[in-house]
PAFI-680795 format. One record per residue (C-alpha): residue number from 1; residue in three letters; x, y, z. Coordinates in Angstrom, 2 decimals, always signed. Example, Ala and Ser with C-alpha at 12.3 -4.5 7.8 and 13.67 -1.06 7.14 Angstrom:
<pts>
{pt 1, Ala, {+12.30, -4.50, +7.80}}
{pt 2, Ser, {+13.67, -1.06, +7.14}}
</pts>
This chain:
<pts>
{pt 1, Met, {-150.19, -21.34, -58.13}}
{pt 2, Lys, {-153.61, -21.91, -56.58}}
{pt 3, Tyr, {-156.67, -19.65, -56.84}}
{pt 4, Asp, {-160.10, -19.82, -55.29}}
{pt 5, Val, {-161.65, -19.36, -58.73}}
{pt 6, Val, {-160.15, -19.71, -62.20}}
{pt 7, Ile, {-162.36, -18.20, -64.88}}
{pt 8, Ile, {-161.74, -19.22, -68.48}}
{pt 9, Gly, {-162.78, -16.39, -70.79}}
{pt 10, Ala, {-162.68, -12.60, -70.34}}
{pt 11, Gly, {-165.89, -11.68, -72.10}}
{pt 12, Pro, {-168.98, -10.22, -70.39}}
{pt 13, Ala, {-169.80, -13.54, -68.67}}
{pt 14, Gly, {-166.29, -14.19, -67.38}}
{pt 15, Leu, {-165.67, -10.62, -66.25}}
{pt 16, Ser, {-169.07, -10.39, -64.54}}
{pt 17, Ala, {-168.26, -13.62, -62.71}}
{pt 18, Ser, {-164.89, -12.21, -61.67}}
{pt 19, Ile, {-166.49, -9.07, -60.24}}
{pt 20, Tyr, {-168.90, -11.09, -58.08}}
{pt 21, Ala, {-166.19, -13.49, -56.93}}
{pt 22, Leu, {-163.80, -10.67, -56.07}}
{pt 23, Arg, {-166.46, -8.86, -54.07}}
{pt 24, Ala, {-166.70, -12.04, -51.99}}
{pt 25, Asn, {-162.96, -11.65, -51.24}}
{pt 26, Leu, {-161.94, -14.65, -53.33}}
{pt 27, Ser, {-158.67, -14.88, -55.27}}
{pt 28, Val, {-159.47, -14.85, -58.98}}
{pt 29, Leu, {-157.52, -15.64, -62.14}}
{pt 30, Val, {-159.08, -14.91, -65.53}}
{pt 31, Val, {-157.53, -16.65, -68.56}}
{pt 32, Glu, {-158.32, -15.24, -72.01}}
{pt 33, Lys, {-157.12, -16.70, -75.33}}
{pt 34, Glu, {-157.70, -13.62, -77.50}}
{pt 35, Ser, {-159.05, -10.17, -76.61}}
{pt 36, Phe, {-160.11, -8.92, -73.20}}
{pt 37, Gly, {-163.82, -8.18, -73.46}}
{pt 38, Gly, {-164.62, -11.12, -75.71}}
{pt 39, Lys, {-166.49, -10.00, -78.82}}
{pt 40, Leu, {-167.16, -6.51, -77.44}}
{pt 41, Pro, {-164.03, -4.91, -79.00}}
{pt 42, Lys, {-165.17, -6.22, -82.40}}
{pt 43, Thr, {-168.59, -4.58, -82.07}}
{pt 44, Tyr, {-168.83, -0.99, -83.19}}
{pt 45, Gln, {-171.90, +0.09, -81.24}}
{pt 46, Ile, {-174.23, -1.51, -78.70}}
{pt 47, Asp, {-177.72, -0.12, -78.12}}
{pt 48, Asn, {-179.44, -2.91, -76.17}}
{pt 49, Tyr, {-177.40, -2.98, -72.95}}
{pt 50, Pro, {-179.61, -1.51, -70.19}}
{pt 51, Gly, {-178.55, +1.92, -68.95}}
{pt 52, Leu, {-175.82, +2.41, -71.56}}
{pt 53, Ala, {-177.59, +3.13, -74.84}}
{pt 54, Asn, {-175.38, +3.60, -77.91}}
{pt 55, Ile, {-172.12, +2.72, -76.21}}
{pt 56, Lys, {-169.14, +1.67, -78.31}}
{pt 57, Gly, {-168.15, -1.98, -77.94}}
{pt 58, Met, {-164.55, -1.12, -77.08}}
{pt 59, Glu, {-165.67, +1.32, -74.40}}
{pt 60, Leu, {-167.93, -1.25, -72.75}}
{pt 61, Ala, {-165.15, -3.84, -72.90}}
{pt 62, Asp, {-162.75, -1.40, -71.20}}
{pt 63, Asn, {-165.36, -0.71, -68.51}}
{pt 64, Phe, {-165.70, -4.42, -67.74}}
{pt 65, Val, {-161.96, -5.06, -67.71}}
{pt 66, Asn, {-161.09, -2.01, -65.63}}
{pt 67, Gln, {-163.74, -2.77, -63.02}}
{pt 68, Ala, {-162.46, -6.34, -62.63}}
{pt 69, Lys, {-158.85, -5.18, -62.40}}
{pt 70, Asp, {-159.70, -2.45, -59.88}}
{pt 71, Leu, {-161.18, -5.15, -57.65}}
{pt 72, Gly, {-157.99, -7.20, -57.90}}
{pt 73, Ala, {-158.55, -9.64, -60.76}}
{pt 74, Gln, {-155.48, -11.07, -62.40}}
{pt 75, Ile, {-156.19, -11.36, -66.14}}
{pt 76, Ile, {-153.71, -13.21, -68.32}}
{pt 77, Val, {-153.47, -14.26, -71.97}}
{pt 78, Gly, {-153.36, -17.99, -72.43}}
{pt 79, Glu, {-155.01, -20.90, -74.21}}
{pt 80, Val, {-156.46, -23.67, -72.08}}
{pt 81, Glu, {-155.64, -27.16, -73.31}}
{pt 82, Lys, {-157.45, -29.22, -70.70}}
{pt 83, Ile, {-158.95, -29.35, -67.23}}
{pt 84, Glu, {-158.18, -32.27, -64.94}}
{pt 85, Asn, {-159.13, -32.54, -61.27}}
{pt 86, Lys, {-159.66, -28.77, -61.11}}
{pt 87, Val, {-156.23, -28.06, -62.54}}
{pt 88, Val, {-156.28, -25.78, -65.58}}
{pt 89, Tyr, {-153.50, -26.61, -68.04}}
{pt 90, Leu, {-152.39, -23.99, -70.60}}
{pt 91, Ser, {-150.74, -24.57, -73.96}}
{pt 92, Asp, {-147.52, -22.87, -72.79}}
{pt 93, Gly, {-146.98, -25.57, -70.16}}
{pt 94, Thr, {-148.17, -23.60, -67.14}}
{pt 95, Asn, {-151.00, -24.82, -64.95}}
{pt 96, Tyr, {-153.16, -23.40, -62.20}}
{pt 97, Asp, {-154.92, -25.16, -59.35}}
{pt 98, Ala, {-158.45, -23.98, -58.66}}
{pt 99, Arg, {-160.94, -24.61, -55.93}}
{pt 100, Ala, {-163.68, -23.75, -58.43}}
{pt 101, Ile, {-163.71, -23.15, -62.19}}
{pt 102, Ile, {-166.06, -21.06, -64.32}}
{pt 103, Ile, {-166.00, -21.74, -68.07}}
{pt 104, Ala, {-167.03, -18.67, -70.06}}
{pt 105, Thr, {-165.26, -19.14, -73.37}}
{pt 106, Gly, {-168.04, -17.94, -75.66}}
{pt 107, Thr, {-168.20, -18.83, -79.34}}
{pt 108, Lys, {-166.06, -18.43, -82.44}}
{pt 109, Glu, {-167.42, -17.33, -85.81}}
{pt 110, Lys, {-167.98, -19.99, -88.43}}
{pt 111, Thr, {-165.67, -19.57, -91.39}}
{pt 112, Leu, {-166.71, -19.35, -95.01}}
{pt 113, Ala, {-166.58, -22.85, -96.49}}
{pt 114, Leu, {-165.71, -22.03, -100.11}}
{pt 115, Pro, {-162.74, -23.16, -102.22}}
{pt 116, Asn, {-159.64, -21.05, -101.44}}
{pt 117, Ser, {-161.50, -18.99, -98.83}}
{pt 118, Glu, {-158.81, -19.58, -96.18}}
{pt 119, Lys, {-156.18, -18.23, -98.56}}
{pt 120, Tyr, {-157.95, -14.88, -98.77}}
{pt 121, Val, {-158.64, -14.26, -95.09}}
{pt 122, Gly, {-157.10, -10.85, -94.49}}
{pt 123, Arg, {-156.86, -10.35, -98.25}}
{pt 124, Gly, {-160.50, -9.77, -99.09}}
{pt 125, Ile, {-162.29, -11.88, -96.49}}
{pt 126, Ser, {-162.74, -10.50, -92.98}}
{pt 127, Tyr, {-164.67, -11.63, -89.93}}
{pt 128, Cys, {-164.52, -8.23, -88.20}}
{pt 129, Ala, {-165.90, -5.10, -89.85}}
{pt 130, Val, {-164.76, -2.90, -86.97}}
{pt 131, Cys, {-161.22, -4.22, -87.32}}
{pt 132, Asp, {-160.89, -4.15, -91.11}}
{pt 133, Gly, {-163.58, -1.85, -92.46}}
{pt 134, Phe, {-161.14, +0.98, -93.18}}
{pt 135, Phe, {-159.30, -1.18, -95.74}}
{pt 136, Tyr, {-162.44, -1.15, -97.90}}
{pt 137, Arg, {-163.05, +2.59, -97.82}}
{pt 138, Asn, {-165.05, +3.68, -100.88}}
{pt 139, Lys, {-165.14, +0.11, -102.21}}
{pt 140, Pro, {-168.07, -2.30, -102.67}}
{pt 141, Val, {-168.36, -5.15, -100.15}}
{pt 142, Val, {-170.59, -8.14, -99.51}}
{pt 143, Ile, {-171.99, -9.26, -96.16}}
{pt 144, Ile, {-173.23, -12.83, -95.83}}
{pt 145, Gly, {-175.87, -13.44, -93.17}}
{pt 146, Gly, {-179.21, -12.19, -91.93}}
{pt 147, Gly, {-178.84, -12.05, -88.15}}
{pt 148, Asn, {-178.14, -9.19, -85.77}}
{pt 149, Ser, {-174.36, -9.35, -86.19}}
{pt 150, Ala, {-174.59, -9.12, -89.97}}
{pt 151, Leu, {-176.91, -6.13, -89.90}}
{pt 152, Glu, {-175.00, -4.31, -87.15}}
{pt 153, Glu, {-171.81, -4.61, -89.18}}
{pt 154, Ala, {-173.60, -3.51, -92.34}}
{pt 155, Leu, {-174.74, -0.31, -90.65}}
{pt 156, Phe, {-171.20, +0.31, -89.40}}
{pt 157, Leu, {-169.65, -0.28, -92.82}}
{pt 158, Ala, {-172.20, +1.95, -94.55}}
{pt 159, Ser, {-170.31, +5.02, -93.33}}
{pt 160, Ile, {-167.05, +3.74, -94.85}}
{pt 161, Val, {-167.61, +1.73, -98.01}}
{pt 162, Glu, {-169.10, +2.58, -101.39}}
{pt 163, Lys, {-171.86, -0.03, -101.37}}
{pt 164, Ile, {-172.95, -3.06, -99.34}}
{pt 165, Thr, {-174.75, -6.09, -100.69}}
{pt 166, Ile, {-176.25, -8.40, -98.07}}
{pt 167, Ile, {-176.76, -12.03, -99.13}}
{pt 168, Ile, {-179.25, -14.14, -97.16}}
{pt 169, Arg, {-180.55, -17.61, -97.91}}
{pt 170, Arg, {-184.08, -16.97, -96.66}}
{pt 171, Asp, {-186.78, -14.56, -97.79}}
{pt 172, Glu, {-186.60, -12.56, -94.57}}
{pt 173, Phe, {-184.12, -11.50, -91.91}}
{pt 174, Arg, {-183.82, -13.20, -88.53}}
{pt 175, Ala, {-182.60, -10.01, -86.87}}
{pt 176, Asp, {-184.31, -7.50, -84.60}}
{pt 177, Lys, {-186.98, -5.48, -86.39}}
{pt 178, Ser, {-185.32, -2.17, -85.49}}
{pt 179, Leu, {-182.08, -3.26, -87.19}}
{pt 180, Val, {-183.93, -4.55, -90.25}}
{pt 181, Gln, {-185.70, -1.24, -90.66}}
{pt 182, Lys, {-182.46, +0.74, -90.48}}
{pt 183, Val, {-180.82, -1.53, -93.05}}
{pt 184, Leu, {-183.71, -1.38, -95.49}}
{pt 185, Glu, {-183.80, +2.41, -95.23}}
{pt 186, Asn, {-180.08, +2.83, -95.88}}
{pt 187, Pro, {-179.45, +3.83, -99.52}}
{pt 188, Lys, {-175.99, +2.22, -99.54}}
{pt 189, Ile, {-177.33, -1.23, -98.69}}
{pt 190, Glu, {-178.87, -3.70, -101.13}}
{pt 191, Val, {-180.33, -7.03, -100.02}}
{pt 192, Ile, {-180.39, -10.17, -102.17}}
{pt 193, Tyr, {-182.73, -12.78, -100.73}}
{pt 194, Lys, {-182.84, -16.56, -101.28}}
{pt 195, His, {-179.21, -16.88, -102.36}}
{pt 196, Leu, {-176.17, -18.71, -101.02}}
{pt 197, Pro, {-172.47, -18.08, -101.62}}
{pt 198, Glu, {-171.16, -20.43, -104.31}}
{pt 199, Ser, {-167.54, -19.44, -104.99}}
{pt 200, Leu, {-165.08, -16.55, -104.96}}
{pt 201, Ala, {-164.57, -14.50, -108.10}}
{pt 202, Ile, {-160.80, -14.03, -108.42}}
{pt 203, Glu, {-158.71, -11.97, -110.85}}
{pt 204, Asp, {-154.96, -11.40, -110.55}}
{pt 205, Asp, {-155.02, -13.21, -107.20}}
{pt 206, Lys, {-157.51, -10.69, -105.76}}
{pt 207, Ile, {-161.16, -10.98, -104.84}}
{pt 208, Val, {-163.29, -9.09, -107.36}}
{pt 209, Gly, {-166.67, -10.58, -106.55}}
{pt 210, Leu, {-168.74, -13.32, -104.98}}
{pt 211, Asn, {-170.57, -15.88, -107.10}}
{pt 212, Ile, {-173.96, -16.64, -105.56}}
{pt 213, Lys, {-176.58, -19.31, -106.22}}
{pt 214, Asn, {-180.35, -18.89, -106.23}}
{pt 215, Val, {-181.70, -21.48, -103.77}}
{pt 216, Glu, {-184.86, -21.96, -105.85}}
{pt 217, Thr, {-183.63, -21.96, -109.44}}
{pt 218, Gly, {-179.97, -22.88, -109.02}}
{pt 219, Glu, {-178.99, -19.93, -111.23}}
{pt 220, Ile, {-175.50, -18.54, -110.63}}
{pt 221, Ser, {-174.80, -14.81, -110.65}}
{pt 222, Thr, {-171.90, -12.61, -109.54}}
{pt 223, Val, {-171.92, -9.70, -107.10}}
{pt 224, Pro, {-168.90, -7.42, -107.75}}
{pt 225, Cys, {-167.03, -6.60, -104.54}}
{pt 226, Lys, {-163.58, -6.06, -103.08}}
{pt 227, Gly, {-164.33, -7.46, -99.64}}
{pt 228, Ile, {-166.49, -10.19, -98.12}}
{pt 229, Phe, {-167.68, -10.23, -94.50}}
{pt 230, Pro, {-169.29, -13.56, -93.48}}
{pt 231, Tyr, {-171.61, -13.59, -90.45}}
{pt 232, Ile, {-172.95, -17.11, -90.75}}
{pt 233, Gly, {-173.16, -18.23, -87.15}}
{pt 234, Ala, {-170.73, -19.44, -84.52}}
{pt 235, Asn, {-169.52, -22.56, -82.74}}
{pt 236, Pro, {-168.87, -22.89, -78.98}}
{pt 237, Glu, {-165.25, -22.68, -77.83}}
{pt 238, Thr, {-165.32, -25.93, -75.87}}
{pt 239, Asn, {-162.68, -28.13, -77.52}}
{pt 240, Phe, {-160.76, -28.50, -74.25}}
{pt 241, Ile, {-163.78, -29.75, -72.30}}
{pt 242, Ser, {-164.66, -33.40, -71.77}}
{pt 243, Lys, {-167.37, -34.41, -74.24}}
{pt 244, Asp, {-169.55, -35.85, -71.50}}
{pt 245, Leu, {-170.13, -32.29, -70.29}}
{pt 246, Leu, {-171.34, -31.08, -73.71}}
{pt 247, Asn, {-174.45, -31.49, -75.83}}
{pt 248, Glu, {-174.39, -32.82, -79.39}}
{pt 249, Asn, {-173.53, -29.34, -80.74}}
{pt 250, Gly, {-170.63, -28.81, -78.36}}
{pt 251, Tyr, {-172.35, -26.43, -75.93}}
{pt 252, Leu, {-171.67, -26.85, -72.22}}
{pt 253, Leu, {-174.54, -28.38, -70.27}}
{pt 254, Val, {-175.46, -26.56, -67.05}}
{pt 255, Asn, {-178.48, -26.34, -64.76}}
{pt 256, Glu, {-180.28, -23.18, -63.59}}
{pt 257, Asn, {-177.43, -22.55, -61.14}}
{pt 258, Met, {-174.87, -22.67, -64.00}}
{pt 259, Glu, {-173.50, -25.92, -62.52}}
{pt 260, Thr, {-172.08, -28.65, -64.72}}
{pt 261, Lys, {-172.36, -32.23, -63.52}}
{pt 262, Val, {-168.87, -31.88, -61.99}}
{pt 263, Pro, {-169.11, -30.23, -58.55}}
{pt 264, Gly, {-167.24, -26.94, -58.47}}
{pt 265, Ile, {-167.19, -26.44, -62.26}}
{pt 266, Tyr, {-169.61, -23.94, -63.76}}
{pt 267, Gly, {-170.48, -22.52, -67.17}}
{pt 268, Ala, {-171.63, -19.07, -68.24}}
{pt 269, Gly, {-172.29, -17.03, -71.35}}
{pt 270, Asp, {-172.49, -18.00, -74.99}}
{pt 271, Cys, {-170.69, -21.33, -74.59}}
{pt 272, Ile, {-173.54, -22.89, -72.58}}
{pt 273, Glu, {-176.67, -24.51, -73.97}}
{pt 274, Lys, {-179.40, -21.82, -74.01}}
{pt 275, Asp, {-181.73, -19.92, -76.33}}
{pt 276, Leu, {-180.70, -16.27, -76.03}}
{pt 277, Arg, {-177.07, -15.14, -76.39}}
{pt 278, Gln, {-176.74, -11.45, -75.58}}
{pt 279, Ile, {-174.39, -9.31, -73.47}}
{pt 280, Val, {-177.00, -8.89, -70.77}}
{pt 281, Thr, {-177.71, -12.63, -70.55}}
{pt 282, Ala, {-173.98, -13.39, -70.44}}
{pt 283, Cys, {-173.61, -11.02, -67.48}}
{pt 284, Asn, {-176.56, -12.73, -65.79}}
{pt 285, Asp, {-174.97, -16.14, -66.29}}
{pt 286, Gly, {-171.65, -14.93, -64.92}}
{pt 287, Ala, {-173.26, -13.50, -61.80}}
{pt 288, Ile, {-175.21, -16.70, -61.14}}
{pt 289, Ala, {-172.16, -18.91, -61.72}}
{pt 290, Ala, {-170.01, -16.83, -59.37}}
{pt 291, Asn, {-172.69, -16.69, -56.70}}
{pt 292, Asn, {-173.03, -20.47, -56.70}}
{pt 293, Ala, {-169.26, -20.93, -56.78}}
{pt 294, Ile, {-169.08, -18.76, -53.65}}
{pt 295, Lys, {-171.64, -20.99, -51.93}}
{pt 296, Tyr, {-169.76, -24.10, -53.02}}
{pt 297, Leu, {-166.43, -22.82, -51.66}}
{pt 298, Lys, {-167.99, -22.00, -48.29}}
{pt 299, Asn, {-168.95, -25.64, -47.90}}
{pt 300, Asn, {-165.84, -27.27, -49.35}}
</pts>
């Protein structure tokens, strides 16, 4: 089947692009590997999206998805394996011809690189506090990381768990000042600075703590906990893209018009090379990519 525009990724960037393309009366297919809305459903509350202060992540995701569907977007679940000559090939063997393609695949959280950590994912290690927080009700947990995501999830978990210990490797947070203030004022949250995770503390095949290492002295100590939530950065979801379109870190290279060096293929959102990765900037990217795809299709 052929579409005017195939958009890979149904997060804020991809869905914003779909809305602009649909309003130009183009046929649009959106392909999403995981959850519609990207990372929004995994975010408890969002307070920096203009005009919608303190909106729940799931609610904002539903708003995006419903608006795109109301305009006629076809949104499917599928994993893209490769793109060749503007044909999008999925892992299930299906493929879709496109006159233009917008890549908006976002990023995926980095996993905790400790011995046996993969074994305990879902059994004491979680990468989504909104999804799994309830399983640690009235129990102590550890959060690893000092950015916005780590602190947002800490504030969410504070209403559920017994205690939160945040481990950061620096002597200060790299998050927004407003979030830092809320965390430091919360009596359930303790912060341990200048430490890195060293190993899991296991008893009876269950996580009972996290062994941490002082980055200055090398001293090892243990933080008792039942759950560990790592927020240690993310990598771009660009494995299916030709390496000559990516920078050394795997981010998609685009110009100010969101154009890659291949005519008719665009990038948008967290998967592109840029400084600020926020919902509002993803929406901006998606709108620009779609607008330039519309211009391209008028001339080709």
